[in-house]
Structures are given as C-alpha cells and as structure tokens.
C-alpha positions in Angstrom: -42.6 6.8 -57.7 -43.4 5.2 -54.3 -44.1 1.5 -54.3 -47.8 0.5 -54.8 -47.4 -2.3 -52.3 -50.3 -2.6 -49.9 -49.6 -2.2 -46.2 -51.1 -4.7 -43.8 -52.4 -2.0 -41.4 -54.5 1.2 -41.8 -52.3 4.2 -41.3 -54.7 7.0 -40.0 -52.4 9.6 -38.4 -52.1 12.9 -40.4 -48.8 14.4 -41.6 -48.6 17.0 -38.8 -49.0 14.5 -35.9 -46.6 12.0 -37.7 -43.9 14.6 -37.9 -44.5 15.9 -34.4 -44.3 12.5 -32.7 -42.4 12.5 -29.4 -39.3 10.9 -30.7 -39.0 13.5 -33.5 -39.4 16.3 -31.0 -36.7 14.8 -28.8 -34.3 14.4 -31.7 -35.1 17.8 -33.0 -33.7 19.4 -29.8 -30.2 18.0 -30.5 -29.8 17.7 -34.3 -28.1 20.5 -36.2 -30.3 22.6 -38.5 -29.4 20.9 -41.8 -29.5 17.4 -40.5 -32.9 17.9 -38.8 -34.2 19.3 -42.0 -32.9 16.2 -44.0 -34.3 13.9 -41.3 -37.8 15.5 -41.4 -37.9 15.3 -45.2 -37.0 11.6 -45.1 -39.9 11.2 -42.6 -42.2 13.1 -44.9 -41.3 10.8 -47.9 -42.1 7.9 -45.7 -45.4 9.4 -44.7 -46.5 9.8 -48.3 -45.4 6.2 -49.1 -47.9 5.1 -46.4 -50.6 7.5 -47.4 -50.7 7.1 -51.2 -54.2 8.5 -51.6 -53.3 11.7 -49.9 -50.2 12.0 -52.2 -52.4 11.3 -55.1 -54.9 14.1 -54.1 -52.0 16.7 -53.8 -50.7 15.7 -57.2 -54.1 15.7 -58.8 -54.9 19.1 -57.4 -51.6 20.5 -58.8 -52.3 19.0 -62.2 -55.9 20.2 -62.2 -54.9 23.8 -61.6 -51.7 24.0 -63.8 -52.0 21.4 -66.6 -52.8 24.1 -69.2 -49.8 26.2 -68.0 -46.9 23.8 -67.7 -45.5 21.0 -69.9 -45.3 17.6 -68.2 -41.6 17.9 -67.2 -42.1 21.3 -65.6 -45.3 20.1 -63.8 -43.3 17.3 -62.3 -40.6 19.8 -61.1 -43.2 22.0 -59.6 -44.9 19.0 -57.8 -41.5 17.9 -56.4 -40.9 21.6 -55.2 -44.3 21.7 -53.5 -43.5 18.5 -51.5 -40.2 19.9 -50.5 -42.0 23.1 -49.3 -44.5 21.1 -47.2 -41.6 19.4 -45.5 -39.8 22.7 -45.0 -42.9 24.1 -43.4 -42.9 21.4 -40.6 -39.2 21.8 -40.1 -39.8 25.6 -39.6 -42.6 24.8 -37.2 -40.5 22.5 -35.0 -37.5 24.8 -35.3 -39.7 27.6 -34.0 -41.1 25.6 -31.1 -38.1 23.9 -29.8 -35.1 26.1 -30.4 -33.6 28.3 -27.8 -35.4 31.6 -27.7 -32.4 34.0 -27.5 -31.0 32.2 -30.5 -34.4 32.5 -32.3 -34.8 36.2 -31.6 -31.6 37.1 -33.3 -32.5 35.0 -36.3 -36.0 36.7 -36.5 -34.0 39.9 -37.1 -31.0 38.6 -39.2 -32.9 36.1 -41.4 -36.0 38.1 -42.1 -36.2 41.4 -44.1 -39.4 43.4 -44.3 -41.0 45.2 -47.2 -44.0 47.6 -47.0 -43.4 48.3 -43.3 -43.8 52.1 -43.5 -47.3 51.9 -44.9 -48.1 49.1 -42.4 -47.1 51.3 -39.5 -49.4 54.1 -40.6 -52.3 51.7 -40.6 -51.4 50.5 -37.0 -51.1 54.2 -36.0 -54.8 54.6 -36.6 -55.4 52.8 -33.2 -58.2 50.6 -34.6 -56.0 47.5 -35.0 -54.9 45.7 -38.3 -56.3 42.5 -39.6 -53.1 41.0 -41.0 -54.2 38.3 -43.4 -51.7 35.5 -44.3 -51.8 32.0 -45.8 -50.2 28.6 -45.6 -47.3 30.1 -47.6 -43.6 30.1 -47.3 -42.1 30.6 -43.8 -45.5 31.4 -42.2 -44.3 29.9 -38.9 -41.7 32.7 -38.6 -44.3 35.4 -39.0 -45.5 36.0 -35.3 -42.1 35.9 -33.9 -40.6 38.2 -36.6 -43.2 40.8 -35.9 -43.1 40.4 -32.0 -39.3 40.7 -32.0 -39.6 44.0 -33.7 -41.9 45.2 -31.0 -45.3 44.8 -32.7 -48.3 43.8 -30.5 -49.4 40.5 -32.2 -52.4 38.2 -31.7 -52.5 35.2 -34.0 -55.4 32.7 -34.6 -54.1 29.2 -35.4 -55.0 25.6 -35.0 -52.8 23.2 -33.1 -52.4 19.6 -34.2 -51.0 18.4 -30.9 -51.4 19.5 -27.3 -47.6 19.2 -26.9 -47.0 21.8 -29.6 -49.8 24.0 -28.1 -48.2 24.0 -24.6 -44.8 24.6 -26.1 -45.8 27.6 -28.3 -47.8 29.1 -25.5 -44.8 29.1 -23.3 -42.8 30.5 -26.3 -45.3 33.4 -26.7 -44.8 34.3 -23.0 -41.1 34.6 -23.7 -41.9 37.0 -26.6 -44.0 39.1 -24.1 -46.4 40.8 -26.6 -47.3 37.8 -28.7 -50.8 36.2 -28.0 -51.8 32.9 -29.5 -55.5 32.0 -29.9 -56.6 28.4 -30.6 -59.0 28.2 -33.5 -60.7 25.3 -31.8 -61.3 27.2 -28.5 -64.9 28.6 -27.8 -64.6 32.5 -27.8 -62.2 33.0 -30.7 -64.4 35.7 -32.4 -64.7 37.8 -29.3 -61.0 37.4 -28.5 -60.1 38.6 -32.0 -62.5 41.6 -31.8 -61.0 42.5 -28.4 -57.4 42.3 -29.8 -58.3 44.6 -32.7 -60.2 47.2 -30.6 -57.1 47.3 -28.3 -55.0 48.4 -31.4 -53.2 45.0 -31.8 -52.3 43.2 -35.0 -54.5 40.2 -35.5 -52.9 37.5 -37.8 -55.3 35.2 -39.4 -55.2 32.8 -42.5 -57.5 33.3 -45.4 -57.0 29.8 -46.8 -58.3 27.6 -43.9 -61.0 26.2 -46.2 -62.5 23.8 -43.7 -63.1 26.7 -41.3 -64.8 28.9 -43.9 -68.3 30.2 -43.3 -69.3 30.6 -47.0 -71.1 33.7 -48.2 -73.6 33.3 -51.1 -73.1 37.0 -51.7 -69.3 36.9 -52.4 -67.9 35.1 -55.4 -64.1 34.9 -55.9 -61.7 33.5 -58.4 -58.8 31.5 -56.9 -56.4 29.9 -59.2 -58.9 29.8 -62.0 -61.5 28.3 -59.8 -64.8 30.1 -58.9 -65.9 29.7 -55.3 -67.9 31.5 -52.6 -65.8 33.6 -50.2 -65.5 33.4 -46.3 -67.7 35.8 -44.5 -65.8 35.4 -41.2 -63.3 38.0 -42.2 -65.8 40.5 -43.3 -67.7 40.1 -40.0 -64.5 40.6 -38.1 -63.8 43.9 -40.0 -67.4 45.1 -39.7 -67.5 44.7 -35.9 -63.9 46.0 -35.2 -63.4 48.8 -37.8 -59.9 47.5 -38.4 -57.8 48.2 -41.4 -56.7 45.1 -43.5 -53.3 44.2 -44.8 -51.8 41.1 -46.2 -48.5 39.5 -45.3 -46.6 36.6 -46.9 -43.3 35.2 -45.6 -41.5 34.5 -48.8 -38.7 32.0 -48.7 -35.6 33.4 -50.5 -33.5 30.2 -50.3 -31.1 29.2 -47.5 -32.0 30.8 -44.3 -33.4 34.0 -45.8 -36.9 35.3 -45.7 -38.8 38.4 -46.9 -41.8 39.5 -45.0 -44.0 41.2 -47.7 -46.6 43.6 -46.1 -49.3 45.0 -48.4 -52.2 47.3 -47.5 -55.6 46.2 -48.7 -58.2 48.3 -46.9 -57.4 51.5 -45.1 -60.5 53.5 -45.6 -63.5 52.9 -43.2 -66.0 53.5 -46.1 -64.4 50.6 -48.2 -67.1 47.8 -48.3 -65.1 45.3 -50.4 -65.1 41.7 -49.2 -61.9 40.9 -47.2 -62.0 37.3 -48.3 -62.3 38.2 -52.0 -59.5 40.7 -51.8 -57.1 38.5 -49.9 -57.7 35.2 -51.7 -57.4 36.8 -55.2 -54.2 38.6 -54.0 -53.0 35.3 -52.8 -53.9 33.7 -56.2 -51.9 36.3 -58.0 -48.8 35.4 -55.8 -49.3 31.7 -56.4 -49.3 32.2 -60.1 -45.7 33.5 -59.7 -44.5 31.1 -56.8 -47.0 28.2 -56.4 -44.3 26.0 -54.9 -44.4 28.1 -51.7 -48.0 27.2 -50.8 -49.0 23.9 -49.1 -52.8 23.8 -49.0 -53.1 21.7 -52.1 -54.7 18.8 -50.3 -57.3 21.1 -48.7 -57.9 22.8 -52.0 -58.4 19.4 -53.7 -61.0 18.4 -51.0 -62.8 21.7 -51.4 -62.9 21.1 -55.2 -64.1 17.5 -54.5 -61.4 16.0 -56.6 -61.1 12.2 -56.4 -57.9 11.1 -54.8 -58.2 7.5 -56.2 -58.6 8.8 -59.8 -55.5 9.2 -61.9 -57.0 10.7 -65.1 -55.3 14.1 -64.5 -52.1 12.7 -63.1 -51.5 10.7 -66.4 -50.3 14.0 -67.9 -47.1 13.4 -66.0 -46.4 10.3 -68.0 -43.5 8.3 -66.7 -41.8 11.2 -65.0 -41.8 10.4 -61.2 -42.0 13.1 -58.6 -40.0 12.8 -55.3 -37.5 10.3 -56.5 -34.9 9.1 -54.1 -32.3 11.8 -54.8 -34.6 14.7 -55.7 -34.6 16.5 -52.4 -31.7 18.7 -51.9 -30.7 20.3 -48.6 
C-alpha cells in the first residue's frame, strides 16, 4: 500500500493534467511504445501516492459495487486491474495525440477489428445520422480514428483537460479529413450535434459523463445494481434529430489488439425508449463481465456520494494491498 506519510504541500492537479504535463508530452514523442507505457504507469502510481483520498474513493466505489460478488483476494486483483486500465487509457490518449499519423492510420486498421459493422452500416444508410454511444471503457481513444480511417464521417463530443491536447487533436482531426471534434465545454454543442446528425454523420458521445448529465425524473435506470435517474440529454438529441442509436465499446484484447463492438439499440422511428436507460443498462451488462476495462469509478463514487475518507468498505480487502511495487506488468 502507498505510504500514509503526509506531504508538506497541497497537490491539487488532476490525473489527466498531471500525466499530460509538458515534460511528459516531450518524452512521449521519443520513447518506444512499451517504455512510454511503463513510464506513464510509474507516474500514475506516484499520482495516487500524492492523492490518497482520490485513490481511496476509487477503491471504495469498487468495493461498494462488487463486495457481494468477489472474495477479498479477487476484489484486490480487480482493483489492481482497474488502476492498470486507467493508466493504459492515458497512454493511449497520448499515443493517439502525438504519434506520426501515417503510422497511426495503419495501426487503426491492423490493431482494431470490428464486429456488428454490417448492421451499423444499414443504420447509417438511412441518412438520418447515427448516435453512436460509447463510454469511458477500454481503448475509447482509438474509436474516432478507427472509424474515420475506415471512411466513416465522424463527429465526436469530448472534453479536453488541457489546451495543448485540444490543439494537437484538432490538428490530428484535420489530418483524418472527415473527423470533427466538438469540445463539450464550448457554447453551441447541442446545435452542432443536431447539425451533424441531420447531415447523416456519426455522432459519438459518452453515456457515462455523470457530471454533465441533465437528470430526468421520468427515467429511472439500474446501473451496476444502483438505481439512478437517467440523462435526458441523449433523449433530446434523438427527438430533435430523428437519428438511429447504436452503442460501441473498444474492448482491449491484450497486447496491441482491440475489438470495436458495434450494437444497434434503436432503429425504429416509433421507438420511444430512453436512450440513457438503454445505453447505461447495456454498459452495466458489459461491466458485469469486464469491469476492469471501465475507468469512471471515481466519478461513480462521487455520484453515489461515497465518502473518500471512510474506510469501512475497503476493510473487506484485509491486508491485501493493491498496486504493490511489482504488480503492474507491461
């Protein structure tokens, strides 16, 4: 376990900004793939040593959700795997942003296989656009590039943690020609999204941005055994656009292999089911099978108002320590 020693300063930077510090970006341009991954994981371990309460909240959330399903030793392995997945996510983000584009394009085709593509293409052929709903899962950073490199017209709504990354990815999207990135923090996101769909494009958005939800009192959903109100934003988007709805998850298969799993959710204009309910409960089913690939545990803990300073739930782990020195393998 990380040392409980108190640090003489208040460390306020978040994980994304910490890992995307200028020196890390510079190093990332030159380090080989495996070394850069190991370097980023080491930085991630340092971050959680400095941000003990944040690490506690992630652990507490995992235990809160899975304590009745896993014995203590398996729960510890799951927790360790989730932290590895968080670090892999940021490695993929930087790799996507700062690698040579011609190299990347080849990898989008050779590292990523696609399932459910035929049915997805029939949705797109309707000409009303497709709301392609994803999550903070697996290799999500590869998703827009993997679609654009296959000739799909892609618009993606996302939130940039640094202006440097925003500038870099906007430049990268120009290289990909038919990839449009939309900053969630910009003013006219809704109208940009509607426009994209009405022009027959694929709009990629994430269903699990809990802090951006506009909760609906009329939609109740079950996510990982927790009852919560759904997000009405996705339903409003569909109502105003008439778009079909599909989900997509970029599942990590190990090594440098990924599977883009496309799944049709709504293809009928008369279907009035809640997009938020359908997509979140579908994600929940996936996470019951592969919870280690999701990295919104901190955000979920905050939504559930779990106390990051309380250790009552984590005590189930006993003396088994997650993230020990040699636990991360490359």
